[in-house]
N, CA, C and O of each residue as an XYZ file, in Angstrom:
864
protein
N     -11.295      8.416      2.528
C     -11.913      7.329      1.898
C     -13.391      7.778      1.248
O     -14.202      8.378      1.954
N     -13.679      7.447     -0.136
C     -14.725      7.832     -0.425
C     -16.221      6.872     -0.024
O     -16.222      5.676      0.268
N     -17.348      7.715     -0.105
C     -18.468      6.952      0.613
C     -18.601      5.434     -0.402
O     -19.175      4.464      0.093
N     -18.010      5.350     -1.856
C     -18.503      4.288     -2.244
C     -17.545      3.038     -1.755
O     -17.873      1.871     -1.971
N     -16.484      3.352     -1.162
C     -15.731      2.280     -0.570
C     -15.841      1.975      0.886
O     -15.222      1.057      1.423
N     -16.733      2.864      1.559
C     -17.141      2.283      2.879
C     -18.169      1.378      3.165
O     -19.252      1.329      2.581
N     -17.772      0.621      4.139
C     -18.710     -0.444      4.300
C     -19.899     -0.303      5.050
O     -19.885      0.184      6.181
N     -21.102     -0.768      4.397
C     -22.420     -0.385      4.895
C     -22.777     -1.274      6.235
O     -23.562     -2.222      6.264
N     -22.112     -0.813      7.195
C     -22.355     -1.760      8.443
C     -23.321     -1.568      9.268
O     -23.502     -0.521      9.889
N     -23.986     -2.536      9.329
C     -25.151     -2.612     10.117
C     -25.172     -3.121     11.469
O     -26.062     -2.708     12.212
N     -24.433     -3.852     11.849
C     -23.799     -4.475     13.151
C     -22.549     -4.590     13.686
O     -21.675     -5.083     12.973
N     -22.273     -4.226     14.831
C     -20.780     -4.408     15.369
C     -20.934     -5.442     16.596
O     -21.939     -5.578     17.295
N     -19.776     -6.104     16.698
C     -19.441     -7.014     17.647
C     -18.624     -6.827     18.884
O     -17.401     -6.928     18.794
N     -19.148     -6.584     19.943
C     -18.309     -6.177     21.006
C     -18.095     -7.336     22.115
O     -19.035     -7.789     22.767
N     -16.955     -7.701     22.235
C     -16.875     -8.822     23.457
C     -16.479     -8.346     24.742
O     -15.817     -7.308     24.751
N     -16.788     -8.973     25.986
C     -16.275     -8.524     27.344
C     -15.557     -9.460     28.079
O     -16.043    -10.534     28.434
N     -14.320     -9.070     28.347
C     -13.342    -10.026     28.798
C     -13.115     -9.734     30.340
O     -13.555     -8.637     30.686
N     -12.514    -10.495     31.343
C     -12.149    -10.231     32.532
C     -12.278    -11.371     33.536
O     -12.935    -12.311     33.090
N     -11.925    -11.493     34.494
C     -11.968    -12.474     35.759
C     -13.368    -12.681     36.086
O     -14.234    -11.821     35.923
N     -13.561    -13.830     36.544
C     -14.777    -14.293     37.033
C     -15.603    -13.277     38.070
O     -14.857    -12.851     38.952
N     -16.612    -12.923     38.137
C     -17.429    -11.953     38.956
C     -17.000    -10.505     38.954
O     -17.092     -9.768     39.936
N     -16.579    -10.197     37.910
C     -16.022     -8.773     37.926
C     -17.421     -7.901     37.682
O     -17.530     -6.728     38.040
N     -18.433     -8.625     37.044
C     -19.741     -7.796     36.688
C     -19.858     -7.568     35.048
O     -20.415     -6.544     34.653
N     -19.406     -8.392     34.228
C     -19.427     -8.543     32.921
C     -20.943     -8.755     32.416
O     -21.453     -8.079     31.522
N     -21.476     -9.609     32.992
C     -22.833     -9.915     32.710
C     -23.627     -8.676     33.318
O     -24.380     -8.096     32.535
N     -23.550     -8.238     34.535
C     -24.045     -7.217     34.971
C     -23.905     -5.670     34.085
O     -24.807     -4.833     34.040
N     -22.964     -5.580     33.620
C     -22.559     -4.599     32.680
C     -23.311     -4.578     31.349
O     -23.578     -3.515     30.789
N     -23.634     -5.731     30.872
C     -24.349     -5.913     29.705
C     -25.905     -5.666     29.878
O     -26.637     -5.091     29.073
N     -26.229     -6.177     30.999
C     -27.578     -5.990     31.582
C     -28.181     -4.237     31.897
O     -29.235     -3.655     31.640
N     -27.042     -3.882     32.494
C     -27.281     -2.448     32.440
C     -27.333     -1.811     31.364
O     -28.234     -0.973     31.369
N     -26.661     -1.864     30.316
C     -26.703     -1.219     29.112
C     -28.242     -1.493     28.350
O     -28.950     -0.715     27.711
N     -28.400     -2.696     28.646
C     -29.731     -3.194     27.994
C     -30.982     -2.719     28.838
O     -32.118     -2.848     28.383
N     -30.717     -2.117     30.195
C     -31.786     -1.760     30.966
C     -32.557     -2.772     31.429
O     -33.769     -2.616     31.573
N     -31.853     -4.080     31.751
C     -32.333     -5.120     32.686
C     -32.006     -4.745     34.151
O     -30.977     -4.149     34.469
N     -32.766     -5.059     34.836
C     -32.843     -4.972     36.187
C     -31.529     -5.645     36.879
O     -31.138     -6.782     36.614
N     -30.871     -4.699     37.869
C     -29.376     -5.291     38.583
C     -30.151     -6.497     39.438
O     -31.297     -6.554     39.883
N     -29.132     -7.357     39.472
C     -29.385     -8.711     40.197
C     -27.968     -8.984     40.910
O     -26.925     -9.194     40.291
N     -28.090     -8.949     42.215
C     -26.911     -8.780     43.097
C     -26.481    -10.737     42.982
O     -25.326    -11.153     43.074
N     -27.350    -11.380     42.833
C     -27.166    -12.902     42.965
C     -26.920    -13.390     41.737
O     -27.062    -14.613     41.705
N     -26.567    -12.845     40.585
C     -26.510    -13.231     39.218
C     -25.349    -14.360     39.331
O     -24.275    -14.156     39.896
N     -25.701    -15.520     38.743
C     -24.674    -16.740     38.464
C     -23.605    -16.421     37.504
O     -23.895    -15.503     36.737
N     -22.564    -16.891     37.369
C     -21.382    -16.707     36.670
C     -21.812    -17.432     35.159
O     -22.460    -18.458     34.957
N     -21.324    -16.688     34.409
C     -21.445    -17.260     32.812
C     -20.643    -18.271     32.858
O     -19.675    -18.377     33.611
N     -21.090    -19.216     31.887
C     -20.414    -20.610     31.284
C     -20.491    -20.397     30.121
O     -21.530    -20.323     29.465
N     -19.144    -20.250     29.659
C     -18.988    -20.182     28.338
C     -18.999    -18.665     27.724
O     -18.148    -17.813     27.980
N     -20.014    -18.513     26.949
C     -20.349    -17.255     26.613
C     -21.754    -17.157     26.047
O     -22.326    -18.029     25.393
N     -22.292    -15.794     26.444
C     -23.787    -15.602     25.978
C     -23.489    -14.280     24.914
O     -22.591    -13.449     25.050
N     -24.503    -14.336     23.825
C     -24.922    -13.293     23.076
C     -26.039    -12.592     23.127
O     -27.143    -13.132     23.201
N     -25.839    -11.172     23.087
C     -27.044    -10.244     23.511
C     -27.162     -9.073     22.398
O     -26.134     -8.599     21.915
N     -28.104     -8.739     22.109
C     -28.276     -7.853     20.945
C     -29.233     -6.606     21.473
O     -30.156     -6.735     22.277
N     -28.843     -5.463     20.891
C     -29.658     -4.086     21.247
C     -29.359     -3.184     20.010
O     -28.405     -3.406     19.264
N     -30.133     -2.274     19.860
C     -29.883     -1.372     19.140
C     -28.947     -0.135     19.882
O     -29.000      0.021     21.102
N     -28.045      0.764     18.962
C     -27.298      1.639     19.435
C     -27.322      2.796     18.541
O     -27.488      2.674     17.327
N     -27.154      3.944     19.143
C     -27.083      5.161     18.314
C     -25.612      5.822     18.442
O     -25.137      6.257     19.491
N     -24.961      5.816     17.136
C     -23.670      6.249     16.955
C     -23.510      7.977     16.887
O     -24.464      8.731     16.702
N     -22.454      8.302     17.029
C     -22.301      9.870     17.323
C     -22.842     10.693     15.984
O     -23.249     11.854     15.946
N     -22.723      9.735     14.897
C     -22.962     10.420     13.417
C     -24.542     10.354     13.275
O     -25.104     10.808     12.279
N     -25.276      9.721     14.400
C     -26.876      9.859     14.242
C     -27.080      8.440     13.769
O     -28.199      8.078     14.134
N     -26.464      7.512     13.119
C     -26.622      6.381     12.484
C     -27.184      5.294     13.644
O     -26.562      5.317     14.706
N     -28.176      4.453     13.549
C     -28.270      3.641     14.504
C     -27.929      2.100     13.721
O     -28.214      1.718     12.586
N     -27.288      1.497     14.709
C     -26.784      0.086     14.182
C     -27.162     -1.050     15.369
O     -27.497     -0.732     16.510
N     -27.066     -2.187     14.968
C     -27.327     -3.426     15.749
C     -25.996     -3.634     16.740
O     -24.988     -3.828     16.061
N     -25.758     -3.640     18.115
C     -24.948     -4.038     18.694
C     -25.122     -5.374     19.461
O     -25.973     -5.575     20.327
N     -24.215     -6.239     19.031
C     -23.994     -7.426     19.672
C     -22.998     -7.422     20.597
O     -21.867     -7.030     20.312
N     -23.357     -7.891     21.878
C     -22.563     -7.948     22.872
C     -22.068     -9.651     23.228
O     -22.880    -10.567     23.354
N     -20.947     -9.765     23.318
C     -20.737    -11.314     23.948
C     -19.908    -11.028     25.075
O     -18.857    -10.421     25.280
N     -20.940    -11.827     25.885
C     -20.506    -11.817     27.400
C     -19.737    -13.148     27.923
O     -20.374    -14.200     27.866
N     -18.567    -13.173     28.368
C     -17.829    -14.434     28.487
C     -17.715    -14.757     29.898
O     -17.971    -13.987     30.823
N     -17.254    -16.119     30.004
C     -16.870    -16.459     31.374
C     -15.371    -16.162     31.725
O     -14.445    -16.264     30.920
N     -15.270    -15.819     32.900
C     -14.181    -15.552     33.497
C     -13.277    -16.582     34.116
O     -12.089    -16.306     34.283
N     -13.767    -17.754     34.467
C     -13.236    -18.803     35.073
C     -11.991    -19.309     33.872
O     -12.092    -19.321     32.645
N     -10.709    -19.743     34.826
C      -9.745    -19.953     34.001
C     -10.142    -21.139     33.149
O      -9.910    -21.165     31.940
N     -10.739    -22.109     33.793
C     -11.138    -23.275     32.686
C     -12.064    -23.001     31.236
O     -12.115    -23.684     30.213
N     -12.666    -21.897     31.542
C     -13.542    -21.404     30.280
C     -12.841    -20.539     29.277
O     -13.256    -20.283     28.148
N     -11.732    -20.122     29.822
C     -11.138    -19.039     29.110
C     -10.850    -19.360     27.867
O     -11.162    -18.470     27.076
N     -10.238    -20.558     27.261
C      -9.977    -20.924     25.961
C     -11.443    -20.985     25.086
O     -11.553    -20.568     23.933
N     -12.384    -21.507     25.769
C     -13.783    -21.432     24.958
C     -14.361    -19.956     24.792
O     -14.962    -19.560     23.794
N     -14.109    -19.277     25.823
C     -14.576    -17.638     25.588
C     -13.786    -16.955     24.585
O     -14.343    -16.198     23.790
N     -12.478    -17.163     24.551
C     -11.928    -16.457     23.584
C     -11.994    -16.924     22.191
O     -11.639    -16.158     21.295
N     -12.469    -18.264     21.890
C     -12.804    -18.634     20.638
C     -14.358    -18.219     20.342
O     -14.783    -17.987     19.211
N     -15.036    -18.171     21.383
C     -16.458    -17.678     20.997
C     -16.462    -16.297     20.289
O     -17.126    -15.978     19.302
N     -15.549    -15.513     21.024
C     -15.546    -13.843     20.495
C     -14.650    -13.690     19.757
O     -14.027    -12.631     19.820
N     -14.262    -14.743     18.758
C     -13.192    -14.409     17.809
C     -13.472    -13.292     16.740
O     -12.650    -12.493     16.291
N     -14.709    -13.395     16.449
C     -15.163    -12.695     15.583
C     -15.449    -10.918     15.980
O     -15.948    -10.091     15.216
N     -15.047    -10.720     17.153
C     -15.598     -9.382     17.598
C     -14.513     -8.325     17.181
O     -13.315     -8.547     17.002
N     -15.243     -7.013     17.051
C     -14.191     -6.188     16.453
C     -13.717     -5.107     17.643
O     -12.735     -4.380     17.492
N     -14.345     -5.103     18.552
C     -13.957     -4.379     20.044
C     -14.080     -5.237     21.235
O     -14.817     -6.220     21.305
N     -13.297     -4.791     22.179
C     -13.147     -5.628     23.297
C     -13.276     -4.506     24.877
O     -12.565     -3.514     25.040
N     -13.984     -4.827     25.540
C     -14.163     -4.308     26.876
C     -13.426     -5.196     27.876
O     -13.955     -6.276     28.140
N     -12.269     -4.879     28.469
C     -11.568     -5.674     29.610
C     -12.049     -5.077     30.808
O     -11.834     -3.879     30.992
N     -12.646     -5.722     31.614
C     -13.191     -5.429     32.961
C     -12.522     -6.008     34.261
O     -12.369     -7.219     34.422
N     -12.184     -5.182     35.060
C     -11.805     -5.474     36.433
C     -12.791     -5.013     37.472
O     -13.714     -4.237     37.226
N     -12.469     -5.680     38.963
C     -13.518     -5.384     40.076
C     -12.698     -4.525     40.940
O     -11.534     -4.896     41.088
N     -13.086     -3.402     41.567
C     -12.247     -2.571     42.266
C     -12.125     -3.373     43.541
O     -11.088     -3.269     44.196
N     -12.921     -4.019     43.869
C     -12.890     -4.662     45.226
C     -12.168     -6.060     45.194
O     -12.061     -6.860     46.123
N     -11.770     -6.150     44.100
C     -10.908     -7.571     44.077
C      -9.278     -7.599     43.202
O      -9.168     -7.833     41.998
N      -8.366     -7.364     43.945
C      -7.085     -7.026     43.417
C      -6.596     -7.898     42.395
O      -6.053     -7.437     41.391
N      -6.770     -9.299     42.601
C      -6.476    -10.268     41.805
C      -7.069     -9.928     40.111
O      -6.461    -10.283     39.101
N      -8.122     -9.319     40.118
C      -9.005     -9.023     38.966
C      -8.232     -7.984     38.114
O      -8.102     -8.044     36.891
N      -7.741     -7.029     38.925
C      -6.866     -5.949     38.397
C      -5.554     -6.627     37.932
O      -5.080     -6.374     36.825
N      -5.059     -7.367     38.671
C      -3.485     -7.965     38.468
C      -3.545     -8.970     37.318
O      -2.537     -9.407     36.763
N      -4.955     -9.346     36.963
C      -4.932    -10.275     35.743
C      -5.135     -9.605     34.466
O      -5.175    -10.223     33.403
N      -5.264     -8.338     34.567
C      -5.425     -7.490     33.188
C      -4.285     -7.835     32.254
O      -4.500     -8.262     31.120
N      -3.161     -7.660     32.704
C      -1.747     -8.169     31.736
C      -2.059     -9.438     31.219
O      -1.690     -9.565     30.051
N      -2.649    -10.477     31.733
C      -3.046    -11.728     31.125
C      -3.853    -11.728     30.240
O      -3.713    -12.468     29.266
N      -4.955    -10.840     30.382
C      -5.892    -10.516     29.392
C      -5.449     -9.987     28.163
O      -5.749    -10.464     27.069
N      -4.616     -8.837     28.376
C      -4.199     -8.192     27.136
C      -3.334     -9.195     26.495
O      -3.484     -9.286     25.277
N      -2.664     -9.791     26.914
C      -1.508    -10.928     26.252
C      -2.509    -11.753     25.597
O      -2.254    -12.092     24.441
N      -3.674    -12.166     26.154
C      -4.504    -13.120     25.469
C      -5.050    -12.558     24.442
O      -5.246    -13.358     23.527
N      -5.456    -11.219     24.179
C      -5.833    -10.409     23.252
C      -4.951    -10.284     22.385
O      -5.315    -10.302     21.210
N      -3.869    -10.160     22.628
C      -2.760     -9.733     21.612
C      -2.472    -10.791     20.632
O      -2.189    -10.639     19.443
N      -2.614    -12.183     21.482
C      -2.364    -13.491     20.719
C      -3.424    -14.122     20.025
O      -3.191    -15.140     19.373
N      -4.606    -13.622     20.091
C      -5.834    -14.257     19.523
C      -6.502    -13.413     18.797
O      -7.229    -13.920     17.944
N      -6.471    -11.845     18.902
C      -7.318    -11.134     17.800
C      -6.304    -10.088     17.140
O      -5.270     -9.715     17.695
N      -6.706     -9.696     15.969
C      -6.025     -8.902     14.993
C      -6.434     -7.406     15.343
O      -7.432     -6.998     14.748
N      -5.932     -6.704     16.048
C      -6.122     -5.406     15.911
C      -7.433     -4.819     16.374
O      -7.961     -3.925     15.713
N      -8.033     -5.328     17.587
C      -9.504     -4.885     17.900
C      -9.274     -3.368     18.488
O      -8.164     -2.919     18.775
N     -10.279     -2.792     18.592
C     -10.353     -1.659     19.468
C     -10.870     -2.361     20.790
O     -11.590     -3.354     20.894
N     -10.211     -1.443     21.924
C      -9.803     -1.798     23.417
C     -10.337     -0.858     24.290
O     -10.199      0.324     23.975
N     -10.999     -1.171     25.464
C     -11.159      0.003     26.567
C     -11.159     -1.111     28.109
O     -11.366     -2.304     28.329
N     -10.870     -0.134     28.755
C     -10.893     -0.874     30.231
C     -11.975     -0.300     31.050
O     -12.353      0.859     30.880
N     -12.435     -1.018     31.855
C     -13.736     -0.683     32.970
C     -13.262     -1.107     34.078
O     -12.806     -2.240     34.225
N     -13.340     -0.041     35.162
C     -13.263     -0.318     36.453
C     -14.455     -0.535     37.269
O     -15.023      0.443     37.754
N     -14.836     -1.568     37.444
C     -16.497     -1.888     37.880
C     -16.460     -1.915     39.171
O     -15.409     -1.945     39.811
N     -17.739     -1.906     39.726
C     -18.320     -1.940     41.128
C     -17.791     -0.638     41.825
O     -17.277     -0.742     42.938
N     -17.896      0.566     41.222
C     -17.571      1.800     41.853
C     -18.552      2.134     42.732
O     -18.198      2.971     43.562
N     -19.614      1.768     42.810
C     -20.788      2.050     43.707
C     -20.397      1.344     45.247
O     -21.177      1.608     46.162
N     -19.393      0.592     45.503
C     -19.353     -0.116     46.650
C     -18.416      0.935     47.479
O     -17.545      1.609     46.928
N     -18.687      0.982     48.770
C     -17.911      1.809     49.615
C     -16.300      1.759     49.513
O     -15.760      0.655     49.454
N     -15.770      2.568     49.499
C     -14.315      2.693     48.946
C     -13.246      2.082     50.068
O     -12.101      1.764     49.749
N     -13.722      1.968     51.316
C     -13.160      1.199     52.278
C     -12.957     -0.443     52.082
O     -12.328     -1.208     52.813
N     -13.714     -0.748     50.825
C     -13.782     -2.025     50.669
C     -12.896     -2.240     49.066
O     -12.687     -3.316     48.506
N     -12.553     -1.083     48.667
C     -11.902     -1.245     47.320
C     -10.116     -2.045     47.454
O      -9.355     -1.858     48.403
N      -9.941     -2.560     46.729
C      -8.481     -3.144     46.842
C      -7.559     -2.512     45.696
O      -6.417     -2.943     45.532
N      -8.015     -1.605     45.002
C      -7.513     -0.809     43.782
C      -8.224      0.574     43.976
O      -9.424      0.779     44.157
N      -7.076      1.574     43.885
C      -7.578      2.986     43.881
C      -7.715      3.632     42.664
O      -6.840      3.413     41.826
N      -8.800      4.526     42.332
C      -8.943      5.252     41.175
C      -7.553      5.424     40.541
O      -7.182      4.935     39.474
N      -6.807      6.248     41.429
C      -5.630      6.661     40.801
C      -4.368      5.518     40.350
O      -3.427      5.727     39.584
N      -4.598      4.644     40.871
C      -3.701      3.244     40.529
C      -4.271      2.713     39.018
O      -3.481      2.314     38.163
N      -5.399      2.747     38.845
C      -6.136      2.128     37.687
C      -6.023      3.148     36.720
O      -5.832      2.747     35.572
N      -6.091      4.342     36.890
C      -5.804      5.470     35.850
C      -4.167      5.639     35.415
O      -3.807      6.034     34.306
N      -3.430      5.330     36.306
C      -2.000      5.138     36.233
C      -1.869      4.108     35.169
O      -1.439      4.339     34.039
N      -2.274      2.950     35.614
C      -1.909      1.735     34.919
C      -2.604      1.962     33.260
O      -1.904      1.662     32.293
N      -3.883      2.457     33.079
C      -4.455      2.629     31.992
C      -3.538      3.619     31.118
O      -3.339      3.526     29.907
N      -3.060      4.518     31.933
C      -2.070      5.630     31.023
C      -0.886      4.830     30.669
O      -0.419      4.954     29.537
N      -0.421      4.129     31.406
C       0.725      3.600     31.026
C       0.797      2.278     29.795
O       1.736      1.898     29.096
N      -0.552      1.832     29.895
C      -0.895      0.850     28.589
C      -1.386      1.352     27.565
O      -1.477      0.809     26.465
N      -1.836      2.750     27.957
C      -2.370      3.528     26.592
C      -3.849      2.938     26.309
O      -4.302      2.668     25.197
N      -4.502      2.794     27.553
C      -5.777      2.279     27.274
C      -6.923      3.250     27.904
O      -6.741      3.739     29.019
N      -7.893      3.468     27.297
C      -8.909      4.676     27.541
C      -9.659      3.611     28.634
O      -9.891      2.407     28.530
N      -9.933      4.571     29.717
C     -10.283      3.797     31.089
C     -11.363      4.600     31.629
O     -11.303      5.813     31.832
N     -12.689      3.587     31.921
C     -13.927      4.195     32.609
C     -14.130      3.706     33.902
O     -13.708      2.571     34.128
N     -14.718      4.354     34.848
C     -14.832      3.798     36.306
C     -16.422      3.523     35.927
O     -17.103      4.404     35.402
N     -16.940      2.213     36.246
C     -18.013      2.138     35.999
C     -19.004      1.211     37.232
O     -18.475      0.322     37.900
N     -20.171      1.504     37.358
C     -21.043      0.474     38.143
C     -22.186     -0.166     37.474
O     -23.045      0.583     37.006
N     -22.312     -1.323     37.368
C     -23.641     -1.987     36.800
C     -24.684     -1.549     37.463
O     -25.726     -1.339     36.842
N     -24.610     -1.320     38.886
C     -25.813     -1.167     39.718
C     -26.337     -0.001     39.434
O     -27.535      0.085     39.164
N     -25.480      1.130     39.451
C     -26.016      2.295     39.349
C     -26.038      2.891     38.083
O     -26.747      3.876     37.881
N     -25.249      2.339     37.098
C     -25.136      2.711     35.688
C     -24.016      3.721     35.352
O     -23.820      4.176     34.225
N     -23.259      4.037     36.527
C     -22.214      4.950     36.442
C     -21.290      4.684     35.090
O     -20.814      3.553     34.996
N     -21.059      5.434     34.259
C     -20.024      5.037     33.326
C     -20.480      4.114     32.113
O     -19.743      4.209     31.132
N     -21.331      3.421     32.017
C     -21.812      2.177     31.324
C     -21.825      3.030     29.896
O     -20.882      2.931     29.110
N     -23.051      3.932     29.613
C     -23.287      4.607     28.609
C     -22.166      5.097     27.881
O     -21.970      4.950     26.675
N     -21.424      5.709     28.729
C     -20.450      6.414     28.401
C     -19.109      5.616     27.699
O     -18.449      5.961     26.719
N     -18.975      4.527     28.496
C     -17.961      3.560     28.044
C     -18.331      2.753     26.869
O     -17.394      2.251     26.249
N     -19.686      2.509     26.396
C     -19.785      1.685     25.361
C     -19.942      2.758     24.348
O     -19.537      2.529     23.209
N     -20.522      3.985     24.649
C     -20.321      5.052     23.507
C     -18.947      5.057     22.834
O     -18.832      4.987     21.610
N     -17.895      5.145     23.682
C     -16.650      5.577     23.330
C     -16.311      3.974     22.444
O     -16.362      4.042     21.215
N     -16.034      2.820     22.976
C     -15.936      1.568     22.187
C     -16.572      1.481     20.976
O     -15.955      1.242     19.938
N     -17.794      1.660     21.027
C     -18.657      1.400     19.716
C     -18.362      2.476     18.805
O     -18.421      2.172     17.614
N     -18.053      3.686     19.095
C     -17.792      4.454     17.877
C     -16.433      4.466     17.397
O     -16.133      4.682     16.223
N     -15.529      4.205     18.428
C     -14.079      3.858     17.977
C     -14.238      2.725     16.916
O     -13.758      2.822     15.787
N     -14.885      1.736     17.315
C     -14.790      0.519     16.564
C     -15.649      0.738     15.300
O     -15.254      0.114     14.315
N     -16.682      1.458     15.148
C     -17.094      1.594     13.995
C     -16.143      2.600     13.042
O     -15.968      2.360     11.847
N     -15.677      3.515     13.582
C     -14.691      4.292     12.686
C     -13.405      3.428     12.257
O     -12.651      3.666     11.313
N     -13.337      2.420     13.130
C     -12.109      1.750     12.519
C     -12.410      0.841     11.364
O     -11.723      0.752     10.346
N     -13.585      0.130     11.646
C     -14.123     -0.845     10.773
C     -14.238     -0.158      9.388
O     -13.844     -0.693      8.352
N     -14.886      1.235      9.459
C     -15.104      2.209      8.237
C     -13.749      2.555      7.463
O     -13.667      3.220      6.430
N     -12.879      2.066      8.059
C     -11.525      2.400      7.457
C     -10.737      3.708      7.841
O      -9.780      4.121      7.186
N     -11.227      4.305      8.948
C     -10.668      5.321      9.361
C      -9.354      5.020     10.178
O      -8.565      5.942     10.380
N      -9.170      4.098     10.523
C      -8.169      3.601     11.529
C      -7.551      2.153     10.618
O      -8.260      1.223     10.233
N      -6.378      2.254     10.462
C      -5.814      1.332      9.618
C      -4.611      0.735     10.274
O      -4.421     -0.457     10.036
N      -3.758      1.354     11.063
C      -2.372      0.791     11.681
C      -2.795     -0.341     12.715
O      -3.701     -0.247     13.542
N      -2.081     -1.268     12.534
C      -1.874     -2.276     13.746
C      -0.925     -1.981     14.558
O       0.238     -1.915     14.162
N      -1.262     -1.764     15.785
C       0.026     -1.365     16.569
C       0.021     -2.340     17.690
O      -0.983     -3.024     17.890
N       1.151     -2.454     18.484
C       1.016     -3.407     19.846
C       0.378     -2.740     21.032
O       0.512     -1.529     21.210
N      -0.393     -3.589     21.940
C      -1.047     -3.246     23.007
C       0.223     -2.524     23.997
O       1.375     -2.931     24.139
N      -0.383     -1.415     24.558
C       0.704     -0.724     25.236
C       1.260      0.558     24.573
O       1.815      1.475     25.179
N       1.006      0.483     23.082
C       1.185      1.731     22.327
C       0.195      2.423     21.938
O      -0.778      1.774     21.554
N       0.105      3.887     21.906
C      -1.190      4.362     21.389
C      -1.083      4.935     20.063
O      -0.044      5.473     19.682
N      -2.221      4.829     19.279
C      -2.224      5.172     17.829
C      -1.895      6.789     17.797
O      -1.604      7.237     16.688
N      -1.910      7.580     18.755
C      -1.531      8.765     18.797
C      -0.053      9.143     18.258
O       0.361     10.121     17.635
N       0.522      8.073     18.705
C       2.072      8.080     18.447
C       2.350      7.475     16.783
O       3.412      7.443     16.160
N       1.433      7.176     16.500
C       1.253      6.802     14.890
C       0.839      7.820     13.997
O       1.028      7.802     12.781
N       0.215      8.791     14.703
C      -0.478      9.816     13.934
C      -2.015      9.551     13.781
O      -2.719     10.065     12.912
N      -2.464      8.615     14.812
C      -4.168      8.305     14.845
C      -4.665      8.766     16.050
O      -4.069      9.656     16.657
N      -5.798      8.215     16.517
C      -6.516      8.970     17.410
C      -6.548      8.127     18.607
O      -7.269      8.541     19.516
N      -5.971      7.124     18.780
C      -5.950      5.903     20.061
C      -6.973      4.825     20.085
O      -7.967      4.990     19.377
N      -6.909      4.141     20.539
C      -8.177      3.281     21.102
C      -8.256      1.801     20.337
O      -9.113      0.958     20.603
N      -7.402      1.667     19.525
C      -7.430      0.331     18.806
C      -5.857     -0.330     18.633
O      -4.893      0.161     18.047
N      -5.974     -1.710     19.411
C      -4.756     -2.077     19.555
C      -4.528     -3.454     19.084
O      -5.562     -4.092     18.886
N      -3.354     -4.094     18.847
C      -3.125     -5.344     18.031
C      -1.949     -5.652     17.819
O      -1.059     -4.995     18.359
N      -1.647     -6.731     16.979
C      -0.191     -7.065     16.532
C       0.307     -6.267     15.570
O      -0.217     -6.081     14.472
N       1.413     -5.744     16.001
C       1.870     -4.894     14.776
C       2.878     -5.780     13.783
O       3.780     -6.529     14.160
N       2.502     -5.506     12.497
C       2.824     -6.260     11.435
C       4.523     -5.908     11.003
O       4.991     -4.796     10.758
N       5.156     -7.077     11.004
C       6.675     -6.704     10.815
C       6.950     -6.475      9.531
O       6.097     -6.878      8.740
N       7.931     -5.922      9.073
C       8.207     -5.424      7.929
C       9.464     -6.448      7.037
O      10.637     -6.535      7.400
N       8.987     -7.010      6.068
C      10.116     -8.058      5.606
C      11.198     -7.446      5.044
O      11.094     -6.849      3.973
N      12.150     -7.521      5.600
C      13.651     -6.972      5.248
C      14.446     -7.924      4.381
O      15.623     -7.629      4.172
N      14.002     -8.911      3.908
C      14.715    -10.142      2.951
C      15.335     -9.450      1.719
O      16.480     -9.668      1.322
N      14.511     -8.646      1.190
C      14.658     -7.985     -0.152
C      16.020     -7.117     -0.027
O      16.968     -7.225     -0.805
N      15.965     -6.295      1.010
C      17.010     -5.352      1.218
C      18.279     -6.006      1.568
O      19.300     -5.433      1.188
N      18.425     -7.346      2.370
C      19.330     -8.136      2.663
C      19.747     -8.497      1.733
O      20.961     -8.299      1.707
N      19.209     -9.173      0.480
C      19.816     -9.741     -0.614
C      20.324     -8.681     -1.509
O      21.103     -8.986     -2.412
N      19.937     -7.438     -1.326
C      20.482     -6.253     -2.265
C      21.640     -5.887     -1.829
O      22.348     -5.261     -2.617
N      22.101     -6.141     -0.603
C      23.404     -5.672      0.046
C      24.611     -6.622     -0.438
O      25.755     -6.421     -0.033
């Protein structure tokens, strides 16, 4: 794509989805270098946070983070609030198996409500002693591989994996918006299978075969 056709992108919008108390707000605060608070209240609806972010190409852009509520009664509101995001971070809590088992539901909601967003999976609270984990690293990685999701093990408390995870999703999203990623593919399929580099997912467009049928 020529430089003239590239979008002069100054801001990217990334949303965080996942069950309540998985640490979405703490993850945002960690990226923004806000002090970790163990007793943080759950988000109601959605919150918008902004920061500057340096891309791999050296360009600095505004990063807008949409932190959402995980409670079921607020999910419709949360999904509507982040409708315009270009990338999504799905988060589960290593110490809460139900949050891991909910990933399928979140992916289905993404598939139904978003058109080809870039997507990444965070396994949070990795700082907690492993005897309290209800999901193993191996199981999480196996699931991510099965669903063709890029996975990061994170800790909002120690900042483990936070910068790396956001660097991945922000750069993937930026490249997609700039036109380097055009294919719309289903969640669970990797863009590598389509000749791309992976990381962006969505509803696959169906070909219209009506003309062919009429021609027969």
